[in-house]
N, C-alpha and C positions, 0 to 999 in steps of 0.2 A: 877193351870193352869199357865204356864208361860205368859209373856206379849205377845210374838209373837203368841201363841197359842190362847189367848184371842182375840187378834187383828184379826187373821185368822177367828174364830168362829163368831165375830161381823160382818165382812164384807161378810162371807159366808152367814149368816142369812140375811143380808141386800140386797143380790144379787137378791132375789126373789121379785117380784112385789107383790105378794099376802101378803108376809109377811111385806113388807113396807106399804101396805094398812091396814093391822091389827094394825100394830104400829101407824099409822095416827089415826085410829079409837081410839085407847087407849089413845093417846095424848089429845082427846077431853073429856075424861071422866075419873073420878078418879079409877073406877073399872068396870069390865064388866065379866059377866060369859061367859063361851065358848058357850052356846046357844045364848046369845045375840050377841056375835061377829059373830057366824055363820048366824044368822038371817040378818046381814047387807050384808052379800055376797051371793047373789044368784047363782053366778057362781062357788062357791067353795063349796063342800059338807061338812057335819059335820065331817066326818072322816078326811078330808084334813085339815079342820081347826084345829082339835086337833093335827095333826101332825106339822102344822105350829107353833102353840102354844108351843109344845114340843121343837121344834128347837129354838124358840126364847127364851124360859126358860133356856135351856142348854147353850145358848150364853149369857145369863145375861142380855138380853134386856128387859124381862118381869119378873115379879114375880108372884107367885101363892100363894094364901091364901085360906085355907079352912074355910068354914063357914056352918056348918051343913053338908048337903049333896052336897052343892055347891062348886065349885072352882072359885074363883074370881082372875081375872088377872088385873094387872096394869103395866104401863110402868116404866122402870127404866132408868131415863134420863141419868145418869152418863156414861154408855158404849156408848151411842149415842153421847154424847158430847166428849168422847175420840176419836171416829171415826172422828167427825168433825176436831178435834185438829190435828189428823194425816194428814188429807187432807189439813188443812190450812198449816201446816208446809211444805208440798210438793210444795204448790202454792208459798209460801213465799221464800222457798230456790230456786225455779226455777226463780221467778221474780228478785231475787237479785244478780243472776249469771252476771258477766260481759261478758261472752261469752258463747254459747251453744255447741261449738265444743269440742269433746273429743280429747285432744291431745294424751294422752296414754290410750288405751282402758283397762279397768279393767275387771277382771273375777269376776262375780257375783255368789254367791251361795246361797242357801236358798230360802224361798218361799215368 
């Protein structure tokens, strides 16, 4: 996956409040099963939790480890830190500009 694709997947996964709640829960525990995660969220069904975990896994934000018949999930902090770094660069770039008016409009492409 290319850097922009990875970044888009990360921010797409982080856009959902339920997925952010799952990540917060995983940040407090070394590993949890899907059942343990689902039990922590009464407003989200087990199927929805499984879908959220799949999206988080595909975005690289969580990893899955099989132990017998269980799947254990844990947080992968590196992609989260990468997202923080992207946002920090935006803030740093903005705060270091001497003016905020665009003299020559640029044509932007891409996502």
